[in-house]
N, C-alpha and C positions, 0 to 999 in steps of 0.2 A: 590542309597541306602542312601546317605547323607540326603535326604529329607524325609526318611521314618518316623521318629518320628513326624515331622510336619504334614505329611499326615494322620497319625493315630490320632493325636490330632484333626485335622479337621473332621475326620470321627466320632469321639466321639461327637463333637459339633453338627454335622448334625444329628446324631442319637437322641441325647437328644432334639434337636429342633423339631423333627418330633413328633407332638402331645403334645409338651411342658409338658411332664410328668417326674416324678422321676423314676429312674430305679436302680435296685441293680447291684452291681459290676459283679456278675456272668452272668447276662443277657447281660450286655454291652459287656463283653468279648466274650460270645458265639455268639452274633449277628455279631460282627466284626471279629470273628475268631482270637482273641488275647489271649495270655496267661494271666491269672489273675494277675500275678505279674506285667507284663508290663502295662496292663490296669490300675492297681492301681497306678503305678508311674505317668502315664500321667494324670489321674484324680486328683491326689494330686497336680500336677503342675497347672492344670486348676483351682483348688480351691485356691491355693496360690496366683495366679495372678488375681483372681477375676472373672474368666469366668464361674465358676461352684460353686455349694454349696453342702454340704453333710448334710443331715438331721441327727441330733444327736440321734433321737429316733429310726429311721429305718435303718440308714446307707445308705439310697438310695442317689443317685446323681441326681442333676437337674441343668439346666443352671441358671445362675444369669440373671438379667435384662440387663447386659452390652451389649449383642448381640442385643437385641431389641432397646436399646438406640442408638447404632452405626448405626443400620439399618435405624432407623428413621432419624438420621442426614444425612445419605447418600441419602435417599429418598428425603428429602427436598432440598439437594444440587443439585440433578439432574434437578430440575426445573419442574418436573412433576406436583406437586400440584398447582403451580401458573400459568403454561403455558398450560399444556395438560388437566388438569382437567376441565377447563371451556368449552373446546370443547366437552368432554364427557358429561358434564351436558346439554349442548345445544342439542346434538344429542338425548340424552335420553328424553328430553322434546318433541322433534319433533316426535320421533317414539313411545313414550310411552312404551318402552321395556327396558330390561337390557343391558347396554352398558359396554364393558370392554376393557381395554388396556393391551396388553402384550408386553414385550420387548425381543429382542434376547439377550441371555446371553450365549455366547460360542456356545455350541451345543444344547441349549435348549431354549424354550420360557417360560417366567415367567410372571404370572399375576401381575400387579403392581397397577392398579387403576380401578375403576368402577363407574357407576352412574345408579341409578334406576329411570326409567321413568314411570313405571306403578304405578298408584295411586289407582286403585280399581279392583275388579274382580280377575281373575287368575293372580298371580304375581310370576314370576320366580326369585328365589334367590338361587344361587348355594351354596352347602356346601363346604367351603374352607378347605378340608382335605389336600390339597397340592397346593402350588403356581405354580408348574411346569405343563405346559400344555401337556396333552396327545396328541401327534402330529397326530397320525393316526385316532383318533376318534373325532377330533374337527374341526370346520370350520377354526379356527385360525391356527391350525397346518397345515392343507392342504393349506391354503392361503400362508403360508411361504414356505412349501416344493415345491409347484408348481412353485416357482420362481427359483429353483435350478436345475442344471443338474441332470439327473436321478441317476447317481452313487452317487453324493454328498447327494441327498435327502435320499437314502437308507442307506448310512453310518450314517447319523444323526439319522434316525429312530432306527438303531441297537444300537447306542450309548445310546439311551434313553430306551433301553430294548426291542426293536423290537416290535412284536405284542403279547408279553406275557401279560397274565392277561386280555385278551379281554373280559372274562366273567364278569369283573367288570363294563363294560360299557353297553350302550344300545343295543337293539337287532339288529340294523342296522349297527353297527360298522364293519369295514372290518376285515376279518380274515386271508387274504392271501396277499402276496406281490403283486401278479398279480392284485388283487382287489384294492389295494392301488394305484398302477400305473394307473389304469383306472380312479380312482377318481382324481388323480393329473392332468391327461391330461384334464379331463372335467373341473377342476378348472381353469387351465391355459386358456382354451378356453373361459370360462364364464367370467373370470376376477375377481372372488371372490370365497372364499371357502363356502361350504354349508354342513351342517350336520343336518340330520333329525333322531332323536332318536338314536344318535350314542354315544355321550359322556354320555347322560342321557336319560332314557326312557321318552317320552312325551315332549322332548325339541327340538326346532329347532333353528338353528343359521346360520348367514351369517357373513363373515369376509373378510377383505381386508388387504393386506400387505402395510406397510408404508415404502416408500423409499424416501430418501432425494433428490436423483437424478434419472432420468429415466435410468433404467438399472443398477443402483447402488445396493449395498447390502441392504437387508431388515433390517430396524431398529427395527421393531415391527409389531404388528397387532392390528386392532381395530375390534370389533365384536358387533353384535346385536343379542340377544337371547331372547326367550320367549316360552310360551307353544305352542306346535305344533298344538293344537286345534285352536289357533288363527293365527298361521303363516302357512297358506296354500300356494298354488302355487301363487295365485294372490298377497298375502301380501309379499311373498318372492321377487316377481318381483319388488315391490315397495322399499323394504329394500336394495336390491342389489345396486342400484345407490346411495342410501343414505349412505351406508357404504363406498363406493368408494370415495364419496365427503369428508367424515370424514377423510379417510386416506390421501387424498390430503391436507386437512387443517392441519392435524398434521404434515405432511411432511414439509410444509412451516414453521411451528413453530420450528421444531427440529433444523435446522441450527441456528436459533436465539439463542436457549439455548446454543448450542455449541459455538457460537460466543461470547456470553456474558462471558462464562467461560474462553475462550481463552484470551479475552481482560482483564479480571480480573487477570489472571495468569501473563500476560505481565506487567500489572501495578504493581503487587506485586514484580515481578522480578526487574523492573526498580527502584522501591522504595528501595529495598534491595541494589541494586548497588550504588544508591546515598548515602545511609547511610554508606556503606562500604568505599566509596571514601572520604567522609568527616570525617571519623573516624581517 
């Protein structure tokens, strides 16, 4: 219970971040099942410390740019732009399709980077309504889940809302747990995830899990997606090995990023110790 105010403040931030729109106090309280008085106190605190703003004309609340600035700082610090992005760019040039990187974030997969390789004709560009990957309806989600024990995979799916809202996805998205289990077995046998008109109608995708060590935990996924009219069985057979190679390339680079960060932390700690000793 001691952490309840912090959890509620974070819930408000997440709600206001979804769609990046201003919202009235009443809607915020209703959506989060909070008393108006409590929601008002937390919003006032967020305004006071610079995380939110209140429109003087409408009284609506919206996030300030602080979250976006911190997110950008963190994204750059991860090393993805300078280390992982060149791999995505190269793969996109080779396959002439849309390539995307997702990272494992707790019990979810989150899109963090992409590269567009199509230059003419039909071009797939997803609508980024959410950065969280729908696990049961995407090649990336299935590529990750297929590496996990059955019970663990099901628990993660349920923590991400289960199979609810399947009507928001393509006509071939799985609608039952049994169907999902069959998909995950096929994915494990094949070696890469496959989705045909599942996340979106008319879109096909292949994806592979990124693991720093054989048998180790999945760090993320890399996927190739494009119009299903262009990605038939023969083309998918070509893209499967390509996405597996991309996953291996990214896996080799991932420890480099971690190692650089660790060495920098060690250097900073050593420098602080020397300054303290000479003080």
